[in-house]
N, C-alpha and C positions, 0 to 999 in steps of 0.2 A: 519379519521386518517391521519397523516402527517409524512413523512420522515424527520427526524431532525438529523443534525450532530452538536455536541458540543464538544469542547476540546481546547487544546492549543498545540503549537509546538515551534520550535526554532525561528520562525519568530515573534511570538506574546508574548513570555514569556522568561525571562532570566532563566538561568539554575537553580538558587536558587528557582524559582517558579515551574519549571518543576519537580524538585526533590520532592516537596511537594505532587504532585499527582502521582509520579512514582509508578507503580504497579509491584512488583516482580511476576515472572511467577507462583509461587506457589499460589498466591492469586487470580489469574484471574478466576478460576472456581467458587469460592464463589461469586466474584463480578458479574459474569454473572448470577448466580442464583438469586442474589439480584435484578439485573436489570430487567430481563424479567418476564412477567406474565406466567411462565411455570407451569405445574401441581404441581411441587415440590416446587415452590417458592412463592405460594400465588399470591397476586395481582400484585406485582412488580411495577416498575416505568414506564414500557413500554410494549406494546403488543409484540414487537420483539426487540432484541438488539444484537449488536456486539461491542466488545471492541478492538480497535487497539492500542496496547501499545508497543512503541519502546523507544530507548534511547533519541530520539528527540521529541516524541509526545505522548500524550494520547488523543484519540478521541473516543467518543461514537457515534455510529450510531443506531438510534432507530426509531421505529414506535410508535408515541405517539398521544395524543389528539391535535387537532389544537389549535394554539394560545398560549397565555402566560402560560396557565396551563401546557402544555406539556414542554415548556422550563423551567418553574419553577421546575417541577418534576425532570428533568435531573440535574439541578443545585443542588437540594437537594440530589440527588443520588451521585454526585461527592463529596459533603461534607461528606456524610455518609461513602463512601468507603475509603476516604483519611484521615478522622478524623481531617481535617483542616477546619478552619472557612472559609466560603464562601467569606468573604471580602478579604481574602489573595490572592485568585486566580481569582475571578470574573472579575476584570478589564482586565484580559489577555485572557478571553475566546473568542473563535470564535463560532458563531452560524449560521448555514445555514439550509435552508429548501428546500424540494422538489428537483427541478432540480439543484439548486446551490449545494446542498449536494451531488447529484450524480456526478456532474462535478468535485467537489473537490476530491471525493474518486478516480475517474479515474485519475486525475492528480497526486495524491499520488502514485497510483499503477504504473503509467508510469514513475515515477521519476522526474516529473516536480516540485514537492514541496519539494524535498530533499535538504539537505545542499550541497550535490554534485550532480549537475544536471545529471539526467539519471542513477543514481546508481541503481544497479540491486537487491540489498538485500531486498529492500522494497517490491518488488513483492512477494517474499516468505513470508514476514511478513503479508501481506494482506491475502494471501492464508491461512496461519496458524491461523490468527484471525477468519476467517470464519469457518474453520474446528473446532476450539475450541468452537465457539458458537453453531455449529451444534451438537457437541458431548454432550453439556450440555443443549440441548433443548432450547436455548435462542433465536435463530433466526427461521424464518419461511419463508413463500412464498415470501414476498416482499423483505426483506433484503438479502435473499439468491440470488434472481434474481439480485439485485443491485450489490452484491459482485462478482457474476459470470460475470456481465457486466464489472466491473472494472478490473478483472483478465484477461479477454479476451482483453480488451483495452491495458493492459500492455504487454501482449504477442505480440499483433500486433505491438505495438510501437517499441518493441525490434527486431522484425523480419523484419518489413517493413521500418524502418528508422534507422538512425545511432545515435540515441539519447544515446545509451549506449556504443557506440564504441569510440575509441581514448581515451586512459587513461588520466584522469584529476587529478590524485594524483601523488606527486613526487615519491613515492615508486613504483607505477605502471609504471610510465614512465621510471624509472631507470631500471627496469627489462625488459621492452619492448625494451629499447635501447640495453641492453645486448643481447637480442634475435636477434636484427638486426646485431650486430657485429658477433655473432656466429650463424651459420645456425642451429646448434643442441646443446641444453644445456645438453643433457642426459649424455654426457661424460665430462662435465665441472665441476670444483670445484669452489664454491663460498665461499668467506670469508666475514663474517659480523663482523665489528668492532663496538661494542656497543650492548646493549641488551634492549633498550628502545622500545617505541611504534613504531617509524619509522623502527627500525630493525625488529620488529615482523611483520610489514606489508610487508617489503621486503622479509623476510623469507617465508611468506605465498605465495607471488607472485612467488618467485623462485621455490618453490615446485610445485605450480600450473602449472608452465611452464616446469616442468620436469627436474629440475636441478639434476645433477648426485650425487654430494656430497656437504654437507653444513658444514662449519666450523664456530664456534662462539668464538670470543675473547672479553672479557670484564674485566674491573678492578675488578668487583664483580664476583668471581667464581661461586657463587650460582645462580646469574641471568643468567650467560652464560649457566650454566648447565640446568636451567629450560627452556630457549629458545631452546637449542639444543634438549632437550628431546621432546619438543612439536612438533618439525618438523623433528625428526629422524636424527638430525645432530650430530656433535661432538664438545664438548666444550674444549677449550684450555686455559691454563693459560696465563696471560698477558705477561709473560716472553717468550712466544713462538710466539709472534706476527711476529718477523722478519722471523722465520722459516716458519710460515704459508704463508708468501708472496711467498715463493718458490713453494708452492703447488697450490696456487689459480690461476684461470683464470680470475675471476671477484672479485673485492673488493668493498664492499659497506660500507662506514664508516659514522656513525651517533652518535658519542659520544657527551658528554657535556663538553669536555675538553676546557679550556680557551686558549689553544695554539695548534699548529700543532703537530700531533702525527706521521705523516708520512713525514719525511724530504727527501730532494733530495738525500742526500748521502746514506740513508738507502735503498731507492728504487733503486738507481743506482747499489748498491751492489747486491740487489736481482735479478735485470735484468741480470747482468753478470753471476751470479750463475745459472740462469734459461737458460743460453745460448741464450739470446735474445728472448726467447719465449714471445709473446705479453702479456701484462697485462692491463686489462680494469679496471679503478678505477672510482668509482662514489662517490663523496663527497657530502652528503646531510646534513652535519652539519653546524650550525651557532653558533659561529665562525667556520671557516673551519678547518677540521681535516688534510688536505693535503696541504703542501706548494705549491703555484702556480708554482714554478719552476719545480716541478715534471712533469708537462705537457710538458716540453721541452726535456725529456729523450726519446731517440729513443725506439720505440716499447712499449711505455706507452701511453695509451689513457685516458686522465683525463677529467672528466666532474664535474662541481660543481653545487650548488643549482640554480644559475642564469641560467646556460645552460638548466637545466631541467625545470625551471619555464617557459622559453620561449616555450618549447614544450607543457607544460601544458596549457598555455594561448592559443596557436594555436589550441590545441585539444578541449578546452572548447568552443572556437569560432565555431568550426565545429559542436559541439553538439547543441549550441544555434541556429544555422541555421536550425536545424531539428525541433525546437519547433512548427512552424506553421503546419508541417505535422503531428506531434503528436496530436496537438489540433484538427485537422480535423478528425482524428481517434476517438478521444474522443467525438466530436460533433456527429458523426454518431452513436456511440454506445449508448450515452445518449439519443439521439432521439428515438432510437429503444426501449430502456428501458422505457422512459416516455410514449411512445405510448401504450405500454403494460400496464403500471401502471395506466394510465388514464381510461382504460377499466375495471379495477377491480370492480368499483362500478356501471358502466353503465349496464353491463349484469345482475348482481343480482337485480338491481333496476327495470329493465324491467320485469324480472321474477316475482318479488314481486308484482309489479303493476298489472300484468295480473292475478296472483293468487288471489289478493284481489278483483279485479273487477269480476273475475269468481265466487268467493264465493257469491258476492252480486247478480250476475245474477242468479245463481242456487237457491238462497234463494227467490228472487222475482218471479222467474219462478214457483217455487213450490206453492207459495202463489196465483199466478194468476190462476194456473191450478185448485186449490181447488175452487176458486170463479166461474170459468167458468163452473164447473160441468161436465156433461156428454159429453165430447168431444170424437169424434172418434179418433182412433189411427192416421190416416192421418192428422186430424186437430191438434192433439197434436204435431205431428212432425213439422207442419208448424209454430206453435208458438215457439217451441224450436229452430228451425233454424233461425227464425226471431230474437230471443234474442241473439243468437250467432253472427249473422251477424251484428247486431246493435252494440254489444260490440267491435267486430273486427274493424268496421269502425271508431268508436269513438277513439280507441287506436292506429289506424294506424299512423296518423300524429305525435302524441307524440313519438311513438316508432321510427319512421324514423328519426325525428329530433334529438332525443337523441343519436341514433347510429351515425348520422352525426357529432355530437359534441364529440364523444368518444375520438378522437385523438387531440382535440383542448385543448388549455391551460385553457379554461373556462368550461370544461366538469364538473368539480367538482361542480360548482355553480348550473348548471342545475340539477345534481343529487340531491344535497341538497335541492333545491327548490321543486323538485318533491316529495321527501320523506317527506318533511315538509307539503306540501299541502295535500297529501293523507295519512299522518300519518303512513308511512312505517318505519319499524325498520331499524337501521343501520346494514348492513351485515358484516361478517368477510370474508376476502379473502379466496377463495376456494383453498385448498392445491393441488388439481389435475388440476388446471387451467394451460393452456399452458403458459410457461414462456420464456422470451428472453434468448437465449443462450442454451436452452435445458438442 
């Protein structure tokens, strides 16, 4: 059996192809039962299987037959669950085997393979994928050990390195900047102008940073109300924008307006009415929502998208410097996993070999005893001990050499050769065998 990863992501496939294979959450249980050879699913396409489905990737991790047959089965599986002709997605598929598959999963869990380097959400998605596979009986000894390895690598990467530190999205940087201006956000009022995706991200980050109050102003009252309701804020009509400037400590503007919506005269009036209380304005719109001249007003601190992008670029550079440290963690964890994985066939093979030779010994010993006739008990013991010692001495060197090869990359070939030469059946991994990561 072989560990295989097959799938596509944002690096290998455009969004129109990824959409073809996208799996809604409600369909994943049926897809798992179709994939794995569980008791309730018949033969399945794999001995074990886990599906990792996110907005940017669909990957299948499976324990399958070696060689083209296993890869072909998984391609057929993707065609079946998607209802899409294989020719439409096959050129975009990535296929990895063994150690390469293990390294890839660890890189995914650590955020090295994400659109945003080091993002943390993927760690939870890897955990959820494993738990879902466990709940539906799709995974087993090998893939559970692999996913635990990846999850542990992800946790170590985020605690021992700075791969997920230093915000690398404009919305995150905007809110972190506000947190640097104000020591405590719990008594501050934030005003969001706009209710699109950028505003939603900013709202989430503000709430996560403990903002005291959240106001939302948008030309579409319905969208403003929806965003305010989602984050426990208050929606205001567009006609109340100037009044909202009197309340706010932080303004984040991200509309799609073709011209500036916050002019110098409007903000100057607001500052005077605020009795010069400082106002922190972050303009993340393109084209800009705030006239550049606003930045010249006393007690107004204005940052635009270019200011924030400089911070984003600097933070991303800091994350990139952590990549070698994360890869070192991955290398150590994968080495531990592969050492365990390579022993799965070695120990059962040694046991099976000894059992088979022992059956032959007992059968031939019984035949010899019948031919020898009236031996005394001491004489029979001598013959029996001789047969046992002879078998042990013959098997000693093969057993020692096979154990020595257990942690090597070529152990598989020795196991296969031994099973082929002695006609031993292929074993299934024992469920109670000690696994990496406990």
